[in-house]
Biotite code that builds the C-alpha atoms (Angstrom):
import biotite.structure as struc

atoms = struc.array([
    struc.Atom([29.396, 149.392, 133.504], chain_id="A", res_id=1, res_name="MET", atom_name="CA", element="C"),
    struc.Atom([31.417, 152.446, 132.513], chain_id="A", res_id=2, res_name="SER", atom_name="CA", element="C"),
    struc.Atom([29.833, 154.876, 130.066], chain_id="A", res_id=3, res_name="THR", atom_name="CA", element="C"),
    struc.Atom([32.917, 157.051, 129.665], chain_id="A", res_id=4, res_name="GLY", atom_name="CA", element="C"),
    struc.Atom([35.007, 157.231, 126.510], chain_id="A", res_id=5, res_name="ARG", atom_name="CA", element="C"),
    struc.Atom([37.736, 154.625, 126.266], chain_id="A", res_id=6, res_name="PRO", atom_name="CA", element="C"),
    struc.Atom([41.161, 155.856, 127.163], chain_id="A", res_id=7, res_name="ALA", atom_name="CA", element="C"),
    struc.Atom([43.431, 156.578, 124.258], chain_id="A", res_id=8, res_name="GLY", atom_name="CA", element="C"),
    struc.Atom([46.676, 154.773, 123.624], chain_id="A", res_id=9, res_name="ARG", atom_name="CA", element="C"),
    struc.Atom([49.281, 155.789, 126.230], chain_id="A", res_id=10, res_name="PRO", atom_name="CA", element="C"),
    struc.Atom([51.739, 158.388, 125.014], chain_id="A", res_id=11, res_name="ARG", atom_name="CA", element="C"),
    struc.Atom([55.058, 156.792, 124.070], chain_id="A", res_id=12, res_name="ASP", atom_name="CA", element="C"),
    struc.Atom([57.813, 158.522, 126.044], chain_id="A", res_id=13, res_name="SER", atom_name="CA", element="C"),
    struc.Atom([60.421, 157.167, 123.630], chain_id="A", res_id=14, res_name="ALA", atom_name="CA", element="C"),
    struc.Atom([58.792, 159.160, 120.825], chain_id="A", res_id=15, res_name="VAL", atom_name="CA", element="C"),
    struc.Atom([58.896, 162.285, 122.994], chain_id="A", res_id=16, res_name="ASP", atom_name="CA", element="C"),
    struc.Atom([62.604, 161.779, 123.599], chain_id="A", res_id=17, res_name="VAL", atom_name="CA", element="C"),
    struc.Atom([63.299, 161.233, 119.894], chain_id="A", res_id=18, res_name="ALA", atom_name="CA", element="C"),
    struc.Atom([61.377, 164.361, 118.889], chain_id="A", res_id=19, res_name="LEU", atom_name="CA", element="C"),
    struc.Atom([63.039, 166.574, 121.500], chain_id="A", res_id=20, res_name="LEU", atom_name="CA", element="C"),
    struc.Atom([66.483, 165.202, 120.631], chain_id="A", res_id=21, res_name="LYS", atom_name="CA", element="C"),
    struc.Atom([65.835, 165.839, 116.924], chain_id="A", res_id=22, res_name="ALA", atom_name="CA", element="C"),
    struc.Atom([64.744, 169.380, 117.741], chain_id="A", res_id=23, res_name="THR", atom_name="CA", element="C"),
    struc.Atom([67.905, 170.015, 119.736], chain_id="A", res_id=24, res_name="GLN", atom_name="CA", element="C"),
    struc.Atom([70.099, 168.594, 116.964], chain_id="A", res_id=25, res_name="ASP", atom_name="CA", element="C"),
    struc.Atom([68.475, 170.768, 114.331], chain_id="A", res_id=26, res_name="LEU", atom_name="CA", element="C"),
    struc.Atom([68.685, 173.882, 116.490], chain_id="A", res_id=27, res_name="LEU", atom_name="CA", element="C"),
    struc.Atom([72.427, 173.293, 116.704], chain_id="A", res_id=28, res_name="ILE", atom_name="CA", element="C"),
    struc.Atom([72.769, 172.567, 112.990], chain_id="A", res_id=29, res_name="GLU", atom_name="CA", element="C"),
    struc.Atom([70.483, 175.164, 111.382], chain_id="A", res_id=30, res_name="VAL", atom_name="CA", element="C"),
    struc.Atom([69.257, 177.502, 114.142], chain_id="A", res_id=31, res_name="GLY", atom_name="CA", element="C"),
    struc.Atom([65.734, 178.469, 115.115], chain_id="A", res_id=32, res_name="TYR", atom_name="CA", element="C"),
    struc.Atom([64.750, 180.341, 111.963], chain_id="A", res_id=33, res_name="ASP", atom_name="CA", element="C"),
    struc.Atom([65.528, 177.430, 109.625], chain_id="A", res_id=34, res_name="ARG", atom_name="CA", element="C"),
    struc.Atom([64.147, 174.740, 111.906], chain_id="A", res_id=35, res_name="LEU", atom_name="CA", element="C"),
    struc.Atom([60.777, 173.381, 110.760], chain_id="A", res_id=36, res_name="SER", atom_name="CA", element="C"),
    struc.Atom([58.219, 170.865, 111.960], chain_id="A", res_id=37, res_name="ILE", atom_name="CA", element="C"),
    struc.Atom([58.803, 168.863, 108.768], chain_id="A", res_id=38, res_name="ASP", atom_name="CA", element="C"),
    struc.Atom([62.535, 168.621, 109.444], chain_id="A", res_id=39, res_name="LYS", atom_name="CA", element="C"),
    struc.Atom([62.033, 167.572, 113.067], chain_id="A", res_id=40, res_name="VAL", atom_name="CA", element="C"),
    struc.Atom([59.505, 164.892, 112.165], chain_id="A", res_id=41, res_name="ALA", atom_name="CA", element="C"),
    struc.Atom([61.750, 163.528, 109.422], chain_id="A", res_id=42, res_name="ALA", atom_name="CA", element="C"),
    struc.Atom([64.821, 163.494, 111.673], chain_id="A", res_id=43, res_name="ARG", atom_name="CA", element="C"),
    struc.Atom([62.922, 161.659, 114.429], chain_id="A", res_id=44, res_name="ALA", atom_name="CA", element="C"),
    struc.Atom([61.246, 159.220, 112.034], chain_id="A", res_id=45, res_name="GLY", atom_name="CA", element="C"),
    struc.Atom([57.795, 160.362, 113.153], chain_id="A", res_id=46, res_name="ALA", atom_name="CA", element="C"),
    struc.Atom([54.784, 161.906, 111.463], chain_id="A", res_id=47, res_name="SER", atom_name="CA", element="C"),
    struc.Atom([53.873, 165.573, 111.689], chain_id="A", res_id=48, res_name="LYS", atom_name="CA", element="C"),
    struc.Atom([50.562, 164.498, 113.216], chain_id="A", res_id=49, res_name="HIS", atom_name="CA", element="C"),
    struc.Atom([52.444, 162.756, 116.037], chain_id="A", res_id=50, res_name="THR", atom_name="CA", element="C"),
    struc.Atom([54.434, 165.899, 116.677], chain_id="A", res_id=51, res_name="LEU", atom_name="CA", element="C"),
    struc.Atom([51.452, 168.264, 116.559], chain_id="A", res_id=52, res_name="TYR", atom_name="CA", element="C"),
    struc.Atom([49.566, 166.076, 119.044], chain_id="A", res_id=53, res_name="ARG", atom_name="CA", element="C"),
    struc.Atom([52.294, 166.907, 121.558], chain_id="A", res_id=54, res_name="ARG", atom_name="CA", element="C"),
    struc.Atom([53.241, 170.484, 120.673], chain_id="A", res_id=55, res_name="TRP", atom_name="CA", element="C"),
    struc.Atom([50.877, 172.637, 118.610], chain_id="A", res_id=56, res_name="PRO", atom_name="CA", element="C"),
    struc.Atom([53.541, 174.895, 117.120], chain_id="A", res_id=57, res_name="ASP", atom_name="CA", element="C"),
    struc.Atom([57.267, 175.302, 116.615], chain_id="A", res_id=58, res_name="LYS", atom_name="CA", element="C"),
    struc.Atom([57.745, 177.704, 119.500], chain_id="A", res_id=59, res_name="SER", atom_name="CA", element="C"),
    struc.Atom([56.228, 175.312, 122.038], chain_id="A", res_id=60, res_name="GLN", atom_name="CA", element="C"),
    struc.Atom([58.255, 172.429, 120.623], chain_id="A", res_id=61, res_name="LEU", atom_name="CA", element="C"),
    struc.Atom([61.475, 174.408, 121.011], chain_id="A", res_id=62, res_name="VAL", atom_name="CA", element="C"),
    struc.Atom([60.566, 175.465, 124.557], chain_id="A", res_id=63, res_name="VAL", atom_name="CA", element="C"),
    struc.Atom([60.065, 171.793, 125.449], chain_id="A", res_id=64, res_name="ALA", atom_name="CA", element="C"),
    struc.Atom([63.316, 170.797, 123.767], chain_id="A", res_id=65, res_name="ALA", atom_name="CA", element="C"),
    struc.Atom([65.535, 173.315, 125.523], chain_id="A", res_id=66, res_name="VAL", atom_name="CA", element="C"),
    struc.Atom([63.866, 172.539, 128.829], chain_id="A", res_id=67, res_name="GLY", atom_name="CA", element="C"),
    struc.Atom([64.328, 168.777, 128.500], chain_id="A", res_id=68, res_name="ALA", atom_name="CA", element="C"),
    struc.Atom([66.003, 167.273, 131.590], chain_id="A", res_id=69, res_name="PRO", atom_name="CA", element="C"),
    struc.Atom([69.780, 167.033, 131.528], chain_id="A", res_id=70, res_name="ARG", atom_name="CA", element="C"),
    struc.Atom([71.999, 164.892, 133.634], chain_id="A", res_id=71, res_name="GLY", atom_name="CA", element="C"),
    struc.Atom([74.410, 166.705, 135.918], chain_id="A", res_id=72, res_name="LEU", atom_name="CA", element="C"),
    struc.Atom([77.383, 165.292, 137.766], chain_id="A", res_id=73, res_name="PRO", atom_name="CA", element="C"),
    struc.Atom([77.086, 165.255, 141.551], chain_id="A", res_id=74, res_name="PRO", atom_name="CA", element="C"),
    struc.Atom([78.224, 168.307, 143.484], chain_id="A", res_id=75, res_name="VAL", atom_name="CA", element="C"),
    struc.Atom([81.957, 167.732, 144.033], chain_id="A", res_id=76, res_name="PRO", atom_name="CA", element="C"),
    struc.Atom([83.315, 167.465, 147.559], chain_id="A", res_id=77, res_name="ASP", atom_name="CA", element="C"),
    struc.Atom([87.075, 166.926, 147.356], chain_id="A", res_id=78, res_name="THR", atom_name="CA", element="C"),
    struc.Atom([87.968, 168.681, 150.591], chain_id="A", res_id=79, res_name="GLY", atom_name="CA", element="C"),
    struc.Atom([89.514, 171.585, 148.638], chain_id="A", res_id=80, res_name="SER", atom_name="CA", element="C"),
    struc.Atom([87.401, 174.528, 147.523], chain_id="A", res_id=81, res_name="LEU", atom_name="CA", element="C"),
    struc.Atom([89.639, 175.193, 144.533], chain_id="A", res_id=82, res_name="ARG", atom_name="CA", element="C"),
    struc.Atom([89.482, 171.563, 143.431], chain_id="A", res_id=83, res_name="ASP", atom_name="CA", element="C"),
    struc.Atom([85.713, 171.549, 143.843], chain_id="A", res_id=84, res_name="ASP", atom_name="CA", element="C"),
    struc.Atom([85.426, 174.604, 141.601], chain_id="A", res_id=85, res_name="LEU", atom_name="CA", element="C"),
    struc.Atom([87.773, 173.066, 139.060], chain_id="A", res_id=86, res_name="LEU", atom_name="CA", element="C"),
    struc.Atom([85.620, 169.925, 139.065], chain_id="A", res_id=87, res_name="ALA", atom_name="CA", element="C"),
    struc.Atom([82.517, 172.018, 138.390], chain_id="A", res_id=88, res_name="CYS", atom_name="CA", element="C"),
    struc.Atom([84.234, 173.696, 135.462], chain_id="A", res_id=89, res_name="ALA", atom_name="CA", element="C"),
    struc.Atom([85.554, 170.394, 134.121], chain_id="A", res_id=90, res_name="ARG", atom_name="CA", element="C"),
    struc.Atom([81.973, 169.212, 133.742], chain_id="A", res_id=91, res_name="ALA", atom_name="CA", element="C"),
    struc.Atom([82.099, 171.248, 130.521], chain_id="A", res_id=92, res_name="TYR", atom_name="CA", element="C"),
    struc.Atom([85.291, 169.531, 129.392], chain_id="A", res_id=93, res_name="VAL", atom_name="CA", element="C"),
    struc.Atom([84.281, 166.033, 130.403], chain_id="A", res_id=94, res_name="ASP", atom_name="CA", element="C"),
    struc.Atom([80.859, 166.412, 128.820], chain_id="A", res_id=95, res_name="GLY", atom_name="CA", element="C"),
    struc.Atom([80.254, 168.451, 125.691], chain_id="A", res_id=96, res_name="ASP", atom_name="CA", element="C"),
    struc.Atom([79.337, 171.954, 124.602], chain_id="A", res_id=97, res_name="ASP", atom_name="CA", element="C"),
    struc.Atom([75.809, 171.020, 123.546], chain_id="A", res_id=98, res_name="ARG", atom_name="CA", element="C"),
    struc.Atom([74.112, 173.543, 125.819], chain_id="A", res_id=99, res_name="SER", atom_name="CA", element="C"),
    struc.Atom([76.191, 176.434, 124.497], chain_id="A", res_id=100, res_name="GLU", atom_name="CA", element="C"),
    struc.Atom([75.558, 175.380, 120.889], chain_id="A", res_id=101, res_name="LYS", atom_name="CA", element="C"),
    struc.Atom([71.831, 175.204, 121.594], chain_id="A", res_id=102, res_name="LEU", atom_name="CA", element="C"),
    struc.Atom([71.941, 178.729, 122.985], chain_id="A", res_id=103, res_name="LEU", atom_name="CA", element="C"),
    struc.Atom([73.763, 179.881, 119.874], chain_id="A", res_id=104, res_name="ALA", atom_name="CA", element="C"),
    struc.Atom([70.987, 178.412, 117.728], chain_id="A", res_id=105, res_name="GLY", atom_name="CA", element="C"),
    struc.Atom([68.375, 180.266, 119.764], chain_id="A", res_id=106, res_name="LEU", atom_name="CA", element="C"),
    struc.Atom([69.928, 183.720, 119.925], chain_id="A", res_id=107, res_name="LEU", atom_name="CA", element="C"),
    struc.Atom([67.787, 185.307, 117.215], chain_id="A", res_id=108, res_name="SER", atom_name="CA", element="C"),
    struc.Atom([64.537, 184.001, 118.678], chain_id="A", res_id=109, res_name="GLU", atom_name="CA", element="C"),
    struc.Atom([65.426, 184.760, 122.291], chain_id="A", res_id=110, res_name="MET", atom_name="CA", element="C"),
    struc.Atom([65.410, 188.464, 121.463], chain_id="A", res_id=111, res_name="ALA", atom_name="CA", element="C"),
    struc.Atom([61.750, 188.409, 120.391], chain_id="A", res_id=112, res_name="ARG", atom_name="CA", element="C"),
    struc.Atom([60.155, 185.375, 122.074], chain_id="A", res_id=113, res_name="ASN", atom_name="CA", element="C"),
    struc.Atom([59.879, 185.546, 125.853], chain_id="A", res_id=114, res_name="GLU", atom_name="CA", element="C"),
    struc.Atom([58.835, 181.900, 126.236], chain_id="A", res_id=115, res_name="ALA", atom_name="CA", element="C"),
    struc.Atom([61.924, 180.727, 124.363], chain_id="A", res_id=116, res_name="VAL", atom_name="CA", element="C"),
    struc.Atom([64.141, 183.145, 126.292], chain_id="A", res_id=117, res_name="ARG", atom_name="CA", element="C"),
    struc.Atom([62.847, 181.902, 129.658], chain_id="A", res_id=118, res_name="VAL", atom_name="CA", element="C"),
    struc.Atom([63.159, 178.259, 128.590], chain_id="A", res_id=119, res_name="ALA", atom_name="CA", element="C"),
    struc.Atom([66.726, 178.842, 127.422], chain_id="A", res_id=120, res_name="ALA", atom_name="CA", element="C"),
    struc.Atom([67.626, 180.595, 130.668], chain_id="A", res_id=121, res_name="ARG", atom_name="CA", element="C"),
    struc.Atom([66.089, 177.921, 132.879], chain_id="A", res_id=122, res_name="ASP", atom_name="CA", element="C"),
    struc.Atom([66.939, 174.874, 130.799], chain_id="A", res_id=123, res_name="GLY", atom_name="CA", element="C"),
    struc.Atom([70.395, 175.774, 129.530], chain_id="A", res_id=124, res_name="LEU", atom_name="CA", element="C"),
    struc.Atom([71.817, 178.669, 131.488], chain_id="A", res_id=125, res_name="GLY", atom_name="CA", element="C"),
    struc.Atom([71.069, 177.492, 135.005], chain_id="A", res_id=126, res_name="VAL", atom_name="CA", element="C"),
    struc.Atom([71.988, 173.821, 135.244], chain_id="A", res_id=127, res_name="HIS", atom_name="CA", element="C"),
    struc.Atom([75.788, 174.164, 135.424], chain_id="A", res_id=128, res_name="TYR", atom_name="CA", element="C"),
    struc.Atom([75.560, 177.378, 137.424], chain_id="A", res_id=129, res_name="THR", atom_name="CA", element="C"),
    struc.Atom([73.738, 175.357, 140.084], chain_id="A", res_id=130, res_name="ALA", atom_name="CA", element="C"),
    struc.Atom([76.846, 173.185, 140.556], chain_id="A", res_id=131, res_name="LEU", atom_name="CA", element="C"),
    struc.Atom([79.044, 176.206, 141.250], chain_id="A", res_id=132, res_name="PHE", atom_name="CA", element="C"),
    struc.Atom([76.434, 177.780, 143.500], chain_id="A", res_id=133, res_name="LEU", atom_name="CA", element="C"),
    struc.Atom([76.141, 174.635, 145.632], chain_id="A", res_id=134, res_name="ALA", atom_name="CA", element="C"),
    struc.Atom([79.920, 174.555, 146.154], chain_id="A", res_id=135, res_name="VAL", atom_name="CA", element="C"),
    struc.Atom([80.095, 178.266, 146.967], chain_id="A", res_id=136, res_name="LEU", atom_name="CA", element="C"),
    struc.Atom([77.163, 178.153, 149.393], chain_id="A", res_id=137, res_name="GLU", atom_name="CA", element="C"),
    struc.Atom([78.723, 175.224, 151.202], chain_id="A", res_id=138, res_name="ARG", atom_name="CA", element="C"),
    struc.Atom([82.019, 177.122, 151.464], chain_id="A", res_id=139, res_name="ALA", atom_name="CA", element="C"),
    struc.Atom([80.204, 180.202, 152.751], chain_id="A", res_id=140, res_name="ALA", atom_name="CA", element="C"),
    struc.Atom([78.449, 178.138, 155.418], chain_id="A", res_id=141, res_name="ASP", atom_name="CA", element="C"),
    struc.Atom([81.854, 176.848, 156.539], chain_id="A", res_id=142, res_name="CYS", atom_name="CA", element="C"),
    struc.Atom([83.406, 180.328, 156.610], chain_id="A", res_id=143, res_name="GLY", atom_name="CA", element="C"),
    struc.Atom([85.870, 179.484, 153.843], chain_id="A", res_id=144, res_name="GLN", atom_name="CA", element="C"),
    struc.Atom([85.155, 182.499, 151.677], chain_id="A", res_id=145, res_name="ILE", atom_name="CA", element="C"),
    struc.Atom([84.731, 186.225, 152.166], chain_id="A", res_id=146, res_name="SER", atom_name="CA", element="C"),
    struc.Atom([81.336, 187.170, 153.625], chain_id="A", res_id=147, res_name="PRO", atom_name="CA", element="C"),
    struc.Atom([78.764, 189.259, 151.808], chain_id="A", res_id=148, res_name="GLY", atom_name="CA", element="C"),
    struc.Atom([79.608, 188.044, 148.310], chain_id="A", res_id=149, res_name="LEU", atom_name="CA", element="C"),
    struc.Atom([77.067, 187.781, 145.501], chain_id="A", res_id=150, res_name="ASP", atom_name="CA", element="C"),
    struc.Atom([77.394, 184.019, 145.142], chain_id="A", res_id=151, res_name="LEU", atom_name="CA", element="C"),
    struc.Atom([74.805, 183.772, 142.367], chain_id="A", res_id=152, res_name="GLN", atom_name="CA", element="C"),
    struc.Atom([76.825, 186.211, 140.261], chain_id="A", res_id=153, res_name="LEU", atom_name="CA", element="C"),
    struc.Atom([80.122, 184.445, 140.948], chain_id="A", res_id=154, res_name="ILE", atom_name="CA", element="C"),
    struc.Atom([78.577, 181.051, 140.217], chain_id="A", res_id=155, res_name="ALA", atom_name="CA", element="C"),
    struc.Atom([77.681, 182.268, 136.745], chain_id="A", res_id=156, res_name="GLY", atom_name="CA", element="C"),
    struc.Atom([81.205, 183.429, 135.892], chain_id="A", res_id=157, res_name="ALA", atom_name="CA", element="C"),
    struc.Atom([82.538, 180.236, 134.380], chain_id="A", res_id=158, res_name="PHE", atom_name="CA", element="C"),
    struc.Atom([79.321, 179.383, 132.493], chain_id="A", res_id=159, res_name="PRO", atom_name="CA", element="C"),
    struc.Atom([79.477, 182.877, 130.975], chain_id="A", res_id=160, res_name="ALA", atom_name="CA", element="C"),
    struc.Atom([83.075, 182.396, 129.845], chain_id="A", res_id=161, res_name="PHE", atom_name="CA", element="C"),
    struc.Atom([82.225, 178.955, 128.465], chain_id="A", res_id=162, res_name="ALA", atom_name="CA", element="C"),
    struc.Atom([79.326, 180.400, 126.483], chain_id="A", res_id=163, res_name="PHE", atom_name="CA", element="C"),
    struc.Atom([81.555, 183.129, 125.045], chain_id="A", res_id=164, res_name="HIS", atom_name="CA", element="C"),
    struc.Atom([84.243, 180.607, 124.107], chain_id="A", res_id=165, res_name="ARG", atom_name="CA", element="C"),
    struc.Atom([81.801, 178.359, 122.233], chain_id="A", res_id=166, res_name="VAL", atom_name="CA", element="C"),
    struc.Atom([79.361, 180.855, 120.722], chain_id="A", res_id=167, res_name="VAL", atom_name="CA", element="C"),
    struc.Atom([81.544, 183.911, 120.059], chain_id="A", res_id=168, res_name="VAL", atom_name="CA", element="C"),
    struc.Atom([84.999, 182.412, 119.609], chain_id="A", res_id=169, res_name="ASP", atom_name="CA", element="C"),
    struc.Atom([83.840, 179.157, 118.012], chain_id="A", res_id=170, res_name="GLY", atom_name="CA", element="C"),
    struc.Atom([86.183, 177.093, 120.196], chain_id="A", res_id=171, res_name="GLN", atom_name="CA", element="C"),
    struc.Atom([85.680, 174.313, 122.708], chain_id="A", res_id=172, res_name="GLY", atom_name="CA", element="C"),
    struc.Atom([86.028, 174.520, 126.475], chain_id="A", res_id=173, res_name="VAL", atom_name="CA", element="C"),
    struc.Atom([89.393, 173.096, 127.483], chain_id="A", res_id=174, res_name="ASP", atom_name="CA", element="C"),
    struc.Atom([91.544, 172.595, 130.570], chain_id="A", res_id=175, res_name="GLU", atom_name="CA", element="C"),
    struc.Atom([93.381, 175.864, 129.982], chain_id="A", res_id=176, res_name="GLU", atom_name="CA", element="C"),
    struc.Atom([90.166, 177.882, 130.169], chain_id="A", res_id=177, res_name="LEU", atom_name="CA", element="C"),
    struc.Atom([89.106, 175.950, 133.270], chain_id="A", res_id=178, res_name="VAL", atom_name="CA", element="C"),
    struc.Atom([92.237, 176.770, 135.242], chain_id="A", res_id=179, res_name="THR", atom_name="CA", element="C"),
    struc.Atom([92.525, 180.368, 134.004], chain_id="A", res_id=180, res_name="ARG", atom_name="CA", element="C"),
    struc.Atom([88.987, 181.328, 134.986], chain_id="A", res_id=181, res_name="VAL", atom_name="CA", element="C"),
    struc.Atom([89.039, 179.528, 138.328], chain_id="A", res_id=182, res_name="ILE", atom_name="CA", element="C"),
    struc.Atom([92.532, 180.650, 139.364], chain_id="A", res_id=183, res_name="ASP", atom_name="CA", element="C"),
    struc.Atom([92.555, 184.194, 137.955], chain_id="A", res_id=184, res_name="ARG", atom_name="CA", element="C"),
    struc.Atom([88.954, 185.248, 138.440], chain_id="A", res_id=185, res_name="ILE", atom_name="CA", element="C"),
    struc.Atom([86.896, 183.068, 140.773], chain_id="A", res_id=186, res_name="VAL", atom_name="CA", element="C"),
    struc.Atom([89.446, 182.279, 143.485], chain_id="A", res_id=187, res_name="MET", atom_name="CA", element="C"),
    struc.Atom([90.650, 185.908, 143.863], chain_id="A", res_id=188, res_name="PRO", atom_name="CA", element="C"),
    struc.Atom([87.029, 187.011, 144.214], chain_id="A", res_id=189, res_name="LEU", atom_name="CA", element="C"),
    struc.Atom([86.196, 184.626, 147.028], chain_id="A", res_id=190, res_name="ILE", atom_name="CA", element="C"),
    struc.Atom([89.468, 184.303, 148.936], chain_id="A", res_id=191, res_name="THR", atom_name="CA", element="C"),
    struc.Atom([89.457, 186.184, 152.259], chain_id="A", res_id=192, res_name="PRO", atom_name="CA", element="C"),
    struc.Atom([91.927, 189.025, 151.808], chain_id="A", res_id=193, res_name="LEU", atom_name="CA", element="C"),
    struc.Atom([93.062, 188.940, 155.414], chain_id="A", res_id=194, res_name="SER", atom_name="CA", element="C"),
    struc.Atom([94.533, 185.465, 155.121], chain_id="A", res_id=195, res_name="THR", atom_name="CA", element="C"),
    struc.Atom([96.697, 186.073, 152.075], chain_id="A", res_id=196, res_name="GLY", atom_name="CA", element="C"),
    struc.Atom([96.113, 182.453, 151.186], chain_id="A", res_id=197, res_name="ARG", atom_name="CA", element="C"),
    struc.Atom([93.810, 180.598, 148.884], chain_id="A", res_id=198, res_name="ALA", atom_name="CA", element="C"),
    struc.Atom([90.654, 179.132, 150.407], chain_id="A", res_id=199, res_name="SER", atom_name="CA", element="C"),
    struc.Atom([92.094, 175.614, 150.327], chain_id="A", res_id=200, res_name="ASP", atom_name="CA", element="C"),
    struc.Atom([95.140, 176.729, 152.311], chain_id="A", res_id=201, res_name="GLY", atom_name="CA", element="C"),
    struc.Atom([97.502, 177.181, 149.363], chain_id="A", res_id=202, res_name="ARG", atom_name="CA", element="C"),
    struc.Atom([99.735, 180.233, 149.325], chain_id="A", res_id=203, res_name="ALA", atom_name="CA", element="C"),
    struc.Atom([99.240, 182.456, 146.285], chain_id="A", res_id=204, res_name="PRO", atom_name="CA", element="C"),
    struc.Atom([101.802, 182.178, 143.544], chain_id="A", res_id=205, res_name="SER", atom_name="CA", element="C"),
    struc.Atom([104.514, 184.820, 143.684], chain_id="A", res_id=206, res_name="THR", atom_name="CA", element="C"),
    struc.Atom([105.429, 184.462, 140.043], chain_id="A", res_id=207, res_name="GLY", atom_name="CA", element="C"),
    struc.Atom([103.482, 185.693, 137.082], chain_id="A", res_id=208, res_name="SER", atom_name="CA", element="C"),
    struc.Atom([102.699, 183.525, 134.119], chain_id="A", res_id=209, res_name="SER", atom_name="CA", element="C"),
    struc.Atom([103.450, 184.820, 130.634], chain_id="A", res_id=210, res_name="PRO", atom_name="CA", element="C"),
    struc.Atom([100.702, 186.186, 128.501], chain_id="A", res_id=211, res_name="GLY", atom_name="CA", element="C"),
    struc.Atom([97.436, 187.695, 129.578], chain_id="A", res_id=212, res_name="HIS", atom_name="CA", element="C"),
    struc.Atom([93.935, 186.448, 130.289], chain_id="A", res_id=213, res_name="PHE", atom_name="CA", element="C"),
])
């Protein structure tokens, strides 16, 4: 006969999801400074006691929320490096700008809270970069791009532009931004100069488009 204490009621994962989703929504709407445990509990339809049983303070709740798993599309493999990179960038267009808006809501706290800064970097800043990096590493293994490149840095180029567009400019990520960044920045960086051709075999355009980047 067991003499141990009876096990408590299993933790309801649906409640966890609701609380983390409510935290994310409020970070987007009001930012870190104005987010409160009361507001999160009310938005999720849960009690403060339920929330505190999971996360003892606001900082830990926010760290959990920004690190919550996110679905990513599969790594594209179209047979064309340029099209693969465009597909990576279009993940922002086809999805939403939630990650960038979350980062915007965290900016003030990221400057003074290392745990939040690390969670934001790992949970929000890395997931789309990983798509680009996988495509670039595959291309490097196949000899499609110039050797010796800093692929991690290049992989972060489009996510950085997307963040600036959403957070600084207050605009969405659209098809125009996708093609401009990939064609004018990423492809010129990775295309072997000796070939004079794009990595997917396309000759570079001889005309110049109006306007500037």
